[in-house]
DOMILO-298388 format. One record per residue (C-alpha): x, y negated, z negated. Coordinates in steps of 0.1 Angstrom, whole numbers, padded with zeros to 4 digits, always signed. Layout:
BEGIN
XYZ
...
This chain:
BEGIN
+1546-1638-1650
+1544-1609-1628
+1572-1592-1642
+1556-1584-1669
+1527-1567-1656
+1544-1548-1637
+1558-1513-1650
+1597-1521-1664
+1627-1499-1676
+1642-1515-1708
+1680-1512-1707
+1703-1517-1741
+1732-1524-1745
+1762-1542-1772
+1776-1575-1758
+1818-1567-1763
+1828-1590-1789
+1793-1593-1802
+1781-1584-1839
+1744-1565-1836
+1738-1584-1808
+1723-1567-1778
+1713-1578-1747
+1680-1566-1726
+1677-1557-1690
+1647-1550-1676
+1638-1531-1640
+1610-1538-1623
+1596-1501-1610
+1563-1507-1600
+1544-1535-1585
+1509-1546-1593
+1498-1553-1556
+1500-1577-1534
+1466-1592-1544
+1480-1595-1585
+1511-1617-1574
+1511-1655-1567
+1530-1651-1541
+1535-1616-1519
+1571-1623-1511
+1578-1610-1551
+1564-1578-1535
+1604-1570-1526
+1611-1579-1564
+1605-1543-1572
+1625-1514-1569
+1603-1493-1557
+1581-1507-1528
+1621-1518-1521
+1632-1486-1515
+1603-1474-1494
+1609-1502-1476
+1643-1493-1470
+1643-1454-1461
+1610-1466-1438
+1629-1491-1417
+1660-1465-1418
+1642-1437-1406
+1624-1461-1381
+1654-1470-1364
+1670-1439-1367
+1640-1416-1352
+1637-1445-1324
+1675-1449-1312
+1676-1407-1310
+1649-1408-1288
+1674-1429-1269
+1705-1417-1272
+1693-1374-1266
+1690-1384-1231
+1725-1389-1227
+1733-1360-1245
+1749-1379-1283
+1743-1358-1314
+1716-1375-1342
+1743-1382-1363
+1754-1408-1339
+1720-1426-1339
+1724-1422-1382
+1757-1442-1378
+1741-1471-1354
+1715-1472-1373
+1739-1482-1402
+1762-1506-1384
+1725-1524-1369
+1713-1527-1403
+1750-1540-1421
+1770-1566-1420
+1780-1562-1386
+1747-1570-1365
+1717-1575-1384
+1734-1586-1421
+1743-1617-1398
+1707-1630-1401
+1709-1655-1434
+1689-1635-1465
+1683-1602-1446
+1707-1583-1471
+1697-1604-1496
+1663-1598-1489
+1663-1558-1482
+1694-1548-1493
+1699-1564-1525
+1732-1553-1543
+1712-1547-1574
+1689-1519-1557
+1717-1502-1537
+1722-1478-1563
+1691-1461-1551
+1696-1458-1523
+1735-1444-1534
+1721-1414-1558
+1696-1405-1529
+1720-1394-1506
+1746-1383-1533
+1720-1358-1543
+1712-1348-1509
+1747-1343-1499
+1747-1325-1523
+1727-1299-1518
+1739-1297-1480
+1767-1291-1492
+1752-1263-1513
+1737-1248-1488
+1763-1249-1462
+1780-1228-1488
+1748-1204-1487
+1747-1200-1450
+1782-1191-1450
+1789-1150-1455
+1827-1148-1468
+1830-1112-1460
+1832-1126-1419
+1863-1140-1426
+1870-1101-1437
+1855-1088-1404
+1870-1111-1377
+1898-1105-1359
+1931-1115-1348
+1921-1137-1324
+1899-1158-1352
+1919-1154-1373
+1952-1167-1351
+1932-1199-1343
+1921-1207-1376
+1953-1204-1397
+1973-1223-1372
+1947-1253-1369
+1955-1257-1406
+1994-1247-1412
+2003-1266-1377
+1982-1303-1388
+1990-1305-1423
+2027-1299-1413
+2030-1321-1383
+2008-1348-1409
+2037-1345-1435
+2063-1349-1417
+2054-1379-1399
+2037-1396-1433
+2071-1383-1454
+2095-1395-1425
+2080-1430-1412
+2049-1441-1435
+2058-1438-1471
+2092-1461-1466
+2087-1494-1475
+2100-1508-1450
+2075-1493-1427
+2042-1495-1444
+2033-1517-1474
+2034-1496-1511
+1997-1510-1513
+1989-1488-1483
+2007-1453-1489
+1975-1442-1503
+1951-1452-1473
+1973-1431-1450
+1982-1398-1468
+1942-1402-1474
+1930-1403-1438
+1964-1379-1428
+1948-1351-1452
+1907-1358-1441
+1917-1357-1402
+1931-1325-1412
+1901-1312-1423
+1879-1286-1406
+1848-1283-1415
+1819-1256-1410
+1790-1275-1413
+1801-1293-1387
+1809-1271-1362
+1779-1250-1366
+1756-1280-1361
+1773-1290-1329
+1768-1250-1320
+1732-1253-1326
+1727-1290-1311
+1747-1274-1277
+1730-1245-1286
+1754-1220-1277
+1762-1204-1313
+1750-1172-1299
+1773-1173-1272
+1809-1155-1275
+1827-1192-1276
+1806-1201-1302
+1817-1171-1320
+1848-1176-1320
+1844-1212-1327
+1820-1207-1361
+1849-1178-1371
+1880-1197-1366
+1864-1230-1383
+1852-1207-1412
+1888-1196-1421
+1898-1230-1415
+1877-1245-1438
+1881-1222-1465
+1919-1224-1462
+1916-1261-1462
+1895-1261-1489
+1923-1242-1513
+1947-1263-1501
+1928-1293-1513
+1916-1277-1543
+1953-1271-1549
+1969-1308-1541
+1940-1324-1562
+1949-1303-1591
+1986-1315-1588
+1970-1349-1579
+1958-1354-1614
+1991-1343-1630
+2007-1371-1614
+1987-1399-1618
+1984-1391-1653
+2029-1391-1657
+2026-1357-1673
+2028-1339-1643
+2030-1300-1658
+2010-1302-1685
+1980-1324-1667
+1986-1303-1634
+1985-1268-1660
+1951-1282-1676
+1930-1290-1647
+1942-1258-1629
+1934-1236-1658
+1900-1255-1660
+1889-1255-1622
+1896-1216-1625
+1876-1209-1652
+1844-1231-1637
+1850-1207-1606
+1856-1175-1630
+1820-1188-1646
+1798-1188-1616
+1814-1159-1600
+1803-1142-1629
+1772-1151-1638
+1758-1165-1612
+1764-1136-1589
+1751-1107-1609
+1721-1133-1615
+1711-1137-1575
+1712-1098-1575
+1685-1091-1601
+1669-1116-1583
+1669-1101-1551
+1664-1064-1572
+1635-1078-1581
+1622-1095-1554
+1596-1068-1533
+1610-1060-1498
+1602-1084-1474
+1587-1107-1497
+1606-1141-1504
+1621-1153-1538
+1593-1166-1568
+1595-1208-1562
+1608-1201-1602
+1645-1187-1588
+1643-1218-1566
+1639-1242-1588
+1666-1226-1613
+1692-1222-1581
+1686-1264-1579
+1694-1271-1616
+1725-1250-1613
+1733-1270-1585
+1732-1297-1604
+1755-1279-1634
+1780-1275-1612
+1788-1312-1598
+1788-1318-1633
+1810-1291-1644
+1836-1300-1614
+1832-1335-1617
+1845-1334-1655
+1876-1313-1642
+1885-1342-1625
+1877-1328-1587
+1854-1343-1562
+1819-1332-1572
+1812-1314-1535
+1835-1285-1545
+1810-1275-1572
+1781-1265-1548
+1804-1251-1522
+1813-1221-1543
+1779-1218-1556
+1764-1214-1526
+1791-1191-1512
+1788-1170-1544
+1749-1170-1537
+1740-1139-1514
+1736-1156-1474
+1702-1142-1454
+1675-1127-1471
+1652-1126-1494
+1672-1154-1514
+1692-1170-1492
+1669-1173-1467
+1642-1184-1494
+1668-1216-1503
+1665-1229-1473
+1634-1223-1459
+1625-1243-1493
+1650-1269-1490
+1663-1274-1452
+1637-1293-1445
+1638-1323-1468
+1676-1317-1474
+1694-1322-1435
+1666-1336-1421
+1657-1368-1448
+1684-1370-1476
+1717-1353-1460
+1713-1381-1429
+1705-1409-1455
+1743-1406-1466
+1754-1409-1430
+1730-1446-1429
+1744-1456-1461
+1781-1451-1448
+1776-1470-1418
+1757-1503-1436
+1790-1505-1453
+1810-1509-1416
+1820-1545-1410
+1835-1549-1373
+1837-1582-1371
+1852-1598-1403
+1885-1578-1395
+1918-1593-1415
+1946-1569-1416
+1949-1561-1381
+1983-1545-1382
+1979-1523-1402
+1938-1515-1385
+1964-1506-1353
+1977-1481-1377
+1947-1464-1387
+1937-1463-1349
+1975-1449-1341
+1970-1421-1366
+1939-1412-1364
+1947-1410-1321
+1975-1385-1335
+1959-1367-1362
+1933-1359-1332
+1959-1352-1303
+1974-1325-1332
+1947-1307-1340
+1939-1304-1307
+1968-1286-1299
+1969-1265-1329
+1932-1251-1318
+1937-1249-1274
+1975-1236-1274
+1971-1208-1297
+1935-1197-1279
+1956-1200-1249
+1981-1178-1263
+1954-1157-1275
+1944-1149-1238
+1909-1174-1238
+1902-1188-1205
+1916-1223-1204
+1883-1237-1202
+1870-1223-1231
+1899-1228-1250
+1898-1262-1242
+1861-1262-1250
+1869-1244-1282
+1897-1272-1293
+1869-1303-1288
+1843-1284-1309
+1869-1276-1337
+1883-1316-1335
+1844-1326-1342
+1834-1348-1373
+1807-1349-1391
+1793-1360-1423
+1820-1338-1441
+1847-1364-1433
+1822-1395-1439
+1817-1385-1478
+1854-1384-1478
+1857-1414-1463
+1832-1430-1490
+1845-1413-1516
+1881-1433-1511
+1866-1464-1509
+1844-1456-1540
+1885-1447-1556
+1895-1482-1536
+1920-1457-1518
+1907-1475-1491
+1894-1511-1484
+1861-1521-1466
+1883-1528-1431
+1899-1494-1430
+1864-1474-1441
+1850-1493-1412
+1874-1477-1387
+1875-1447-1398
+1837-1443-1396
+1834-1465-1360
+1862-1432-1355
+1838-1405-1363
+1816-1422-1343
+1831-1421-1314
+1850-1383-1322
+1813-1362-1329
+1804-1382-1292
+1834-1373-1272
+1836-1337-1288
+1796-1332-1278
+1802-1347-1240
+1835-1329-1230
+1819-1296-1244
+1785-1294-1227
+1802-1306-1199
+1830-1281-1204
+1807-1249-1212
+1781-1245-1190
+1758-1216-1215
+1733-1208-1184
+1766-1200-1162
+1788-1176-1187
+1761-1145-1178
+1757-1150-1139
+1771-1119-1120
+1797-1119-1094
+1793-1082-1087
+1765-1060-1080
+1750-1046-1119
+1716-1030-1106
+1705-0991-1100
+1699-0997-1059
+1737-1003-1055
+1752-0975-1076
+1764-0945-1069
+1737-0916-1075
+1755-0893-1097
+1778-0925-1114
+1765-0929-1148
+1735-0954-1155
+1737-0977-1183
+1707-0993-1199
+1702-1018-1226
+1671-1007-1245
+1657-1042-1268
+1635-1036-1293
+1614-1063-1323
+1596-1035-1335
+1596-0998-1340
+1565-0996-1315
+1592-1009-1293
+1617-0975-1295
+1588-0951-1291
+1575-0969-1259
+1614-0970-1246
+1620-0935-1258
+1594-0927-1229
+1610-0940-1203
+1644-0929-1214
+1628-0893-1214
+1612-0892-1180
+1648-0908-1168
+1666-0872-1172
+1699-0877-1185
+1722-0844-1168
+1753-0837-1162
+1756-0851-1125
+1740-0884-1137
+1746-0891-1172
+1732-0919-1187
+1746-0939-1212
+1720-0961-1233
+1727-0994-1256
+1696-1000-1286
+1699-1033-1294
+1675-1048-1327
+1668-1080-1326
+1662-1094-1357
+1651-1129-1369
+1678-1149-1383
+1668-1168-1417
+1693-1180-1444
+1721-1175-1425
+1745-1201-1408
+1763-1174-1386
+1751-1150-1364
+1753-1112-1363
+1759-1084-1341
+1767-1050-1363
+1781-1021-1341
+1768-0990-1362
+1793-0975-1346
+1819-0992-1367
+1800-0984-1400
+1791-1020-1399
+1767-1024-1428
+1742-1048-1434
+1719-1045-1464
+1687-1064-1442
+1693-1049-1413
+1705-1014-1416
+1671-1007-1438
+1648-1019-1411
+1665-0999-1387
+1674-0969-1401
+1638-0953-1383
+1655-0964-1352
+1687-0952-1348
+1672-0918-1359
+1645-0921-1327
+1683-0924-1306
+1704-0901-1321
+1670-0873-1311
+1673-0886-1279
+1714-0880-1278
+1708-0843-1286
+1684-0838-1268
+1704-0844-1245
+1737-0835-1260
+1761-0838-1234
+1747-0856-1208
+1732-0885-1230
+1749-0910-1253
+1737-0937-1276
+1750-0968-1293
+1729-0987-1319
+1735-1022-1324
+1715-1048-1345
+1719-1086-1339
+1706-1112-1365
+1700-1144-1349
+1679-1174-1342
+1646-1163-1322
+1652-1194-1295
+1693-1174-1290
+1688-1143-1287
+1686-1141-1252
+1723-1149-1256
+1728-1122-1276
+1709-1099-1248
+1729-1112-1215
+1764-1110-1238
+1759-1073-1244
+1744-1064-1214
+1779-1085-1199
+1804-1067-1220
+1786-1028-1216
+1786-1034-1178
+1743-1020-1183
+1727-1016-1147
+1693-1027-1165
+1677-1045-1190
+1642-1034-1206
+1626-1056-1225
+1591-1052-1245
+1568-1072-1233
+1550-1098-1255
+1515-1081-1262
+1511-1051-1284
+1478-1029-1284
+1465-1005-1308
+1443-0969-1303
+1410-0989-1295
+1430-1011-1267
+1427-1041-1284
+1460-1061-1287
+1473-1067-1320
+1497-1087-1311
+1509-1116-1286
+1539-1131-1297
+1550-1166-1274
+1584-1167-1295
+1587-1127-1271
+1577-1139-1239
+1598-1164-1244
+1631-1143-1255
+1615-1124-1216
+1615-1158-1195
+1651-1166-1206
+1662-1130-1201
+1650-1132-1164
+1670-1161-1158
+1703-1153-1170
+1706-1119-1169
+1738-1107-1157
+1718-1073-1142
+1688-1065-1134
+1655-1064-1155
+1629-1043-1168
+1596-1054-1189
+1580-1026-1203
+1538-1027-1209
+1535-1003-1233
+1502-0983-1236
+1507-0952-1245
+1491-0963-1287
+1462-0959-1266
+1434-0933-1266
+1424-0916-1238
+1382-0917-1234
+1365-0882-1233
+1360-0881-1198
+1398-0886-1189
+1413-0862-1217
+1404-0831-1198
+1423-0839-1162
+1455-0844-1186
+1486-0828-1166
+1518-0814-1182
+1534-0832-1158
+1546-0868-1168
+1526-0889-1139
+1545-0921-1122
+1539-0940-1094
+1559-0968-1078
+1540-1000-1058
+1563-1008-1027
+1550-1036-1008
+1594-1046-1000
+1619-1070-1014
+1647-1071-1040
+1628-1060-1068
+1606-1033-1052
+1638-1014-1044
+1652-1018-1073
+1621-0999-1089
+1620-0973-1061
+1657-0964-1071
+1653-0961-1108
+1622-0938-1099
+1644-0919-1075
+1668-0913-1102
+1635-0900-1122
+1627-0877-1096
+1647-0849-1108
+1632-0840-1139
+1613-0814-1132
+1579-0823-1157
+1581-0853-1141
+1557-0863-1106
+1569-0895-1086
+1544-0911-1065
+1554-0937-1040
+1526-0962-1028
+1537-0986-1000
+1513-1014-0992
+1510-1018-0952
+1489-1055-0940
+1467-1044-0908
+1485-1074-0894
+1519-1079-0878
+1541-1099-0905
+1557-1117-0881
+1578-1139-0912
+1595-1114-0925
+1624-1109-0933
+1647-1087-0908
+1674-1080-0932
+1650-1069-0958
+1630-1050-0934
+1660-1022-0923
+1666-1020-0960
+1630-1012-0970
+1627-0986-0940
+1658-0972-0954
+1649-0968-0984
+1616-0954-0975
+1631-0933-0956
+1650-0915-0983
+1619-0913-1003
+1602-0886-0977
+1634-0869-0969
+1639-0861-1008
+1595-0853-1009
+1606-0829-0977
+1626-0806-1004
+1616-0814-1035
+1575-0809-1052
+1571-0836-1079
+1575-0866-1047
+1545-0880-1030
+1548-0906-1003
+1515-0925-0988
+1508-0955-0972
+1479-0978-0980
+1464-1007-0955
+1451-1034-0966
+1441-1069-0955
+1451-1089-0983
+1455-1090-1026
+1417-1080-1029
+1420-1052-1018
+1455-1046-1033
+1439-1051-1061
+1416-1024-1061
+1434-1000-1051
+1461-1011-1078
+1432-1005-1104
+1420-0970-1092
+1458-0963-1098
+1452-0970-1137
+1433-0937-1144
+1455-0914-1123
+1491-0927-1136
+1508-0929-1175
+1541-0953-1153
+1535-0974-1127
+1565-0992-1119
+1564-1025-1098
+1588-1055-1084
+1583-1086-1100
+1589-1110-1066
+1573-1107-1038
+1572-1132-1006
+1544-1161-1015
+1533-1152-0976
+1525-1119-0978
+1488-1106-0968
+1495-1080-0991
+1494-1104-1024
+1475-1130-1004
+1450-1150-1029
+1469-1130-1057
+1488-1158-1067
+1466-1184-1076
+1454-1159-1104
+1489-1152-1123
+1485-1160-1155
+1522-1143-1166
+1546-1160-1141
+1576-1136-1153
+1556-1103-1145
+1547-1112-1106
+1515-1111-1087
+1511-1074-1093
+1530-1068-1133
+1502-1096-1141
+1471-1076-1127
+1482-1043-1149
+1493-1067-1178
+1453-1077-1182
+1443-1077-1215
+1413-1056-1210
+1430-1029-1196
+1419-1003-1223
+1438-0970-1207
+1470-0955-1220
+1488-0969-1184
+1523-0984-1189
+1540-1010-1170
+1576-1015-1160
+1579-1045-1143
+1618-1046-1120
+1634-1074-1115
+1671-1071-1096
+1699-1082-1109
+1702-1120-1095
+1736-1125-1080
+1743-1161-1083
+1775-1175-1058
+1806-1193-1074
């Protein structure tokens, strides 16, 4: 027999009422192969090949659906639920022998176990990514919305249940526990679900995203605390020894929490201390953390509570972020969130039967309860948000975000099916409601909140249109210490004085790891973050020295942003928007060493710069810093004590913005400014007349200043095409320390004819691209300027 040839596990057990009699059950695991079987169809009688086939079918179908549905902005959750419904009794399960052959009841336990283990680790990682301190740091707006989003629905649901559904005349006693569970689960606001939605829509770092994360975290912790207390009391009620059992259960739960906190927390801190800075945690500790997750499930489950509370509490205790939190997420995230946790959703979908429905009266009540709960939850978020002066459109989007549902609700519904609190019909309706609510929330938030317009400016926020004696506000961004050194040179050249003060907002950008919530640390408020402060301290000292040097005329404000790279541009634009900055100074994505060789070329930094250029609420300057490059021996004797700055001027908004900034710099007695205007030999009839007037007016001001200031030189160069322009600009590389150029020019500009065709870096424009060439090994820095893009409403 084929079964005898297969690897098997024997289970033994005594039959009830039998004396010394045992039964043996063989569980065939491994197949001897198709060629070793008398009938190839017997291949599916072995559990391991069957499980692998089941997983392959599930993930192929899920991925195929997601490829289609993501084009209409539906989240992955929808594909996972639909895949389960398609494979379940609603559709393919109707085919004769389909379920018996591919998903037999005897093999269901393996998918069930894998999905439960995946969900356990998903909840654990959700706890690791949470920062409980965010609750303490959250403002009154997040606290108000978070608290009322829990209190108002619970009060409404309780009044409706005890006033209507608890009466036997309105609902059969058999159905009352199901109604109670529906109200409890519908009242949940799950932080992992909210975080996943915000990441999908790419608004996690926006003002709305941060408010949603803080509010949902507060709501999640409060609702979990309430559910824990309710579950503890319920144990006593079911045992009919209310006081004794409830007290015992509560004491046991409290003991488990204290055990986790006072053992895991110190051990975690000990592991962090033993880990060298900048290094990941040793894999041995990750293994032990995984074992602790399983032990926490055993402890909490034996206390009579839902098994998910154990890993959640354990995750909260472990410090988030690097090195321990980030390493746990890096090691486990792909397998857990990419494979095992979604399996639970598809497994729930496979239990949905939307065809064979019998108790239609109660099912109608289920939809009434879901609609009522959804309406109350929406109002409980929307109205407090309006009261907290959140704009109506953002308040509506926030309400949809916090009423969204996902894997957390699905897990609770599945537990109720297992506990026989709800039947299969009710579960089918509730799963369908999760699908509809998730799709509705995703679509409505995407429609209401367009993050590409949030930083759009409708008033002038640039240097050209600011008064020459007004305060100049600059936002300087840095990823590395070298970026700060390069920016310091530009700030020194800006020469703040009492007649024209300078306010600098410095932003250190740190890549987020092992944390769900982005963090913006304002160092003026004394906020502390272990990893952020350590890496930012040297940068802070540079800006403090700058403020001290120009005491009374310069002020500095330092921030650290910990965020995902794909969201960093939102942090930059948001801070510039809030602080009314006139210009953002970004570091170029390439770095040179002293020998003039490129040591860094980051595509991530380039993407961040491109996104900022598209969304910035003010002007933007990309600083190409080469001051580390040593001068050649032939050039060292020609060094001047004056800081040589040049502006390449060809006309247009960006050139005028660069020249406006240079005019402010020219107040420095230690700076020599040379304005080089490139003029075409031919008369340009295609030039915009208004632009020509503005260019002439600004150049006139520069020439007038040059008559009174010895450090300003103006000259014109006549050129036929881009080739002649390139020759002159390359000759300028040896004469100047800083060259300022505009990013955008007309495509048909005669002075740049032919250069656009060789533009490798469009974000720098043709002139900036030429000056950013890798082969330039002279210590000339370049500031490529883009004036604010004013968008109409």
